[in-house]
TIVOVEX-486108 format. One record per residue (C-alpha): residue number from 1; x, y, z. Coordinates in pm, 1 decimal, padded with zeros to 6 digits, always signed. Each point is the difference from the previous one (the first is absolute). Example, Ala and Ser with C-alpha at 12.3 -4.5 7.8 and 13.67 -1.06 7.14 Angstrom:
NODE / 1 / +01230.0 / -00450.0 / +00780.0;
NODE / 2 / +00137.0 / +00344.0 / -00066.0;
// end
This chain:
NODE / 1 / -01289.6 / -02632.8 / -17235.1;
NODE / 2 / +00369.7 / -00078.2 / -00010.7;
NODE / 3 / +00139.7 / -00154.8 / +00318.8;
NODE / 4 / +00371.7 / -00050.1 / -00071.7;
NODE / 5 / +00257.3 / -00062.3 / -00272.3;
NODE / 6 / +00344.3 / -00158.6 / -00030.2;
NODE / 7 / +00307.8 / +00103.8 / -00193.6;
NODE / 8 / +00278.8 / -00251.7 / -00061.9;
NODE / 9 / +00344.8 / +00167.1 / +00013.6;
NODE / 10 / +00366.7 / -00087.0 / -00038.9;
NODE / 11 / +00142.9 / +00242.9 / +00258.3;
NODE / 12 / -00219.6 / +00019.1 / +00307.4;
NODE / 13 / +00222.2 / +00248.3 / +00186.7;
NODE / 14 / +00010.1 / +00253.7 / -00285.3;
NODE / 15 / -00371.7 / -00046.0 / -00061.0;
NODE / 16 / -00073.1 / +00065.4 / +00365.9;
NODE / 17 / +00206.0 / +00320.5 / -00001.3;
NODE / 18 / -00186.0 / +00127.7 / -00306.7;
NODE / 19 / -00353.0 / -00084.7 / +00109.4;
NODE / 20 / +00048.9 / +00086.5 / +00366.7;
NODE / 21 / +00106.9 / +00352.1 / -00102.8;
NODE / 22 / -00247.4 / +00045.4 / -00286.8;
NODE / 23 / -00309.0 / -00125.0 / +00182.8;
NODE / 24 / +00066.7 / +00171.6 / +00334.5;
NODE / 25 / -00162.4 / +00326.5 / -00118.8;
NODE / 26 / -00312.0 / -00202.9 / -00082.1;
NODE / 27 / -00022.5 / -00137.3 / +00353.9;
NODE / 28 / +00155.1 / -00340.5 / -00070.7;
NODE / 29 / +00269.1 / -00172.1 / +00202.4;
NODE / 30 / +00152.7 / -00344.7 / +00032.3;
NODE / 31 / -00230.8 / -00204.3 / +00222.8;
NODE / 32 / +00152.7 / -00345.8 / -00048.8;
NODE / 33 / +00337.2 / -00146.5 / -00088.8;
NODE / 34 / +00074.0 / -00371.1 / +00015.9;
NODE / 35 / +00098.7 / -00313.3 / -00185.8;
NODE / 36 / -00258.9 / -00262.2 / -00093.9;
NODE / 37 / +00065.1 / -00321.6 / -00192.8;
NODE / 38 / +00353.7 / +00118.7 / -00071.7;
NODE / 39 / -00108.4 / +00334.4 / -00149.8;
NODE / 40 / +00078.3 / +00334.6 / +00158.3;
NODE / 41 / -00277.9 / +00257.3 / -00011.4;
NODE / 42 / -00138.2 / +00317.4 / +00145.4;
NODE / 43 / -00348.3 / +00148.0 / +00004.5;
NODE / 44 / -00097.8 / +00366.5 / -00008.0;
NODE / 45 / -00322.9 / +00156.0 / +00113.4;
NODE / 46 / -00157.6 / +00251.7 / +00231.0;
NODE / 47 / -00193.1 / +00035.8 / +00323.8;
NODE / 48 / -00379.0 / -00003.9 / -00004.7;
NODE / 49 / -00260.8 / +00039.1 / +00271.5;
NODE / 50 / -00018.5 / -00381.1 / +00003.2;
NODE / 51 / +00377.3 / -00055.1 / +00021.2;
NODE / 52 / +00275.2 / -00037.9 / -00257.4;
NODE / 53 / -00073.0 / -00075.9 / -00366.5;
NODE / 54 / +00274.4 / -00149.2 / -00217.5;
NODE / 55 / -00072.8 / +00063.6 / -00366.8;
NODE / 56 / +00329.9 / -00047.2 / -00180.9;
NODE / 57 / +00242.2 / -00291.9 / +00032.2;
NODE / 58 / +00349.7 / -00026.4 / -00145.5;
NODE / 59 / +00156.7 / -00346.3 / -00024.0;
NODE / 60 / +00352.5 / -00082.0 / -00109.9;
NODE / 61 / +00000.7 / -00295.0 / -00233.9;
NODE / 62 / -00209.0 / -00176.9 / -00254.8;
NODE / 63 / -00356.4 / -00111.6 / +00041.2;
NODE / 64 / -00083.1 / -00359.6 / -00077.5;
NODE / 65 / -00258.5 / +00139.6 / -00245.1;
NODE / 66 / +00206.7 / +00233.7 / -00213.8;
NODE / 67 / +00292.2 / +00227.4 / -00057.9;
NODE / 68 / +00254.6 / +00081.2 / +00270.7;
NODE / 69 / -00066.9 / +00374.8 / -00022.6;
NODE / 70 / -00314.7 / +00207.3 / -00041.6;
NODE / 71 / +00053.9 / +00228.4 / -00301.1;
NODE / 72 / -00217.5 / +00230.4 / -00202.2;
NODE / 73 / -00270.0 / +00038.1 / +00264.1;
NODE / 74 / -00176.6 / +00333.9 / +00050.2;
NODE / 75 / -00110.3 / +00071.4 / +00352.7;
NODE / 76 / -00129.3 / +00329.2 / +00143.1;
NODE / 77 / -00011.4 / +00078.6 / +00370.3;
NODE / 78 / -00255.2 / +00254.3 / +00119.5;
NODE / 79 / +00162.4 / +00308.0 / +00151.9;
NODE / 80 / -00166.1 / +00220.8 / +00262.3;
NODE / 81 / +00118.9 / +00323.1 / -00165.9;
NODE / 82 / +00185.3 / +00142.9 / -00296.7;
NODE / 83 / +00294.5 / +00070.9 / +00231.1;
NODE / 84 / +00013.1 / -00371.8 / +00081.1;
NODE / 85 / +00012.1 / -00079.7 / -00374.1;
NODE / 86 / +00291.8 / +00241.4 / -00036.0;
NODE / 87 / +00180.2 / -00158.0 / +00297.5;
NODE / 88 / -00058.3 / -00351.4 / -00138.8;
NODE / 89 / +00162.4 / +00101.3 / -00328.5;
NODE / 90 / +00303.5 / +00170.0 / +00158.9;
NODE / 91 / +00063.9 / -00293.3 / +00236.0;
NODE / 92 / -00040.6 / -00261.2 / -00273.6;
NODE / 93 / +00243.0 / +00177.1 / -00233.4;
NODE / 94 / +00249.5 / +00043.4 / +00285.7;
NODE / 95 / -00010.2 / -00376.3 / +00062.3;
NODE / 96 / +00059.1 / -00123.1 / -00352.6;
NODE / 97 / -00333.2 / +00026.6 / -00181.2;
NODE / 98 / -00011.1 / +00160.5 / -00345.0;
NODE / 99 / -00230.2 / +00281.7 / -00102.9;
NODE / 100 / -00307.4 / -00104.5 / -00195.4;
NODE / 101 / -00209.3 / +00313.1 / +00053.7;
NODE / 102 / +00076.8 / +00286.3 / +00236.4;
NODE / 103 / -00265.6 / +00105.2 / +00252.9;
NODE / 104 / -00281.1 / +00197.1 / -00154.8;
NODE / 105 / -00358.5 / +00017.4 / -00112.0;
NODE / 106 / -00118.9 / -00254.3 / -00254.5;
NODE / 107 / -00325.8 / +00165.3 / -00115.1;
NODE / 108 / -00042.0 / -00257.3 / -00277.1;
NODE / 109 / -00086.7 / -00246.4 / +00281.2;
NODE / 110 / -00219.5 / +00248.8 / +00189.4;
NODE / 111 / +00036.1 / +00366.2 / +00105.8;
NODE / 112 / +00153.5 / -00063.9 / +00345.9;
NODE / 113 / +00213.9 / -00308.3 / -00079.4;
NODE / 114 / +00343.5 / +00087.1 / +00142.3;
NODE / 115 / +00256.7 / -00275.3 / -00037.4;
NODE / 116 / +00366.3 / -00087.8 / -00028.9;
NODE / 117 / +00142.3 / -00307.2 / -00171.6;
NODE / 118 / +00333.0 / -00179.3 / +00045.1;
NODE / 119 / +00152.4 / -00321.8 / -00125.2;
NODE / 120 / +00117.7 / -00207.7 / +00295.3;
NODE / 121 / +00316.5 / -00211.8 / +00020.9;
NODE / 122 / -00165.0 / -00289.3 / -00184.2;
NODE / 123 / -00179.6 / +00185.0 / -00280.3;
NODE / 124 / -00339.6 / +00056.3 / +00159.2;
NODE / 125 / -00185.2 / +00325.5 / -00066.1;
NODE / 126 / -00104.0 / +00114.3 / +00346.3;
NODE / 127 / -00194.7 / +00311.0 / +00082.1;
NODE / 128 / -00134.7 / +00215.5 / +00277.8;
NODE / 129 / -00328.3 / +00176.0 / -00075.7;
NODE / 130 / -00219.1 / +00254.8 / +00174.9;
NODE / 131 / -00353.0 / +00062.4 / -00124.8;
NODE / 132 / -00076.7 / +00289.9 / +00232.8;
NODE / 133 / -00009.5 / +00358.8 / -00123.3;
NODE / 134 / +00280.7 / +00199.8 / +00159.5;
// end
């Protein structure tokens, strides 16, 4: 089971605006924002019955292990409804993401796969998906 992930970015403020708007319909919000070892970062997540869970981190600057920016990654966030997928897409496009697949059914994956795909500010293919029948 996946616990959390990190994206390296060049413009933390623009990235925050995009993801804060796009992930809000999925129940995500910024839970942390701070600087550690000279790197500014923020973490997004959601509330659970056990407290807050941060699943996605965004850090401005290079990692000591690789490239300064995360590019070409595909990440899908689970959406609670098809309406939330639609809202994710609209918000992402409004905040600088590029279309990579409008909201809709993808029956080649399975009959109730409803997703939307966008390319974020750094070239990552990010998605919201709902598996529930409407």
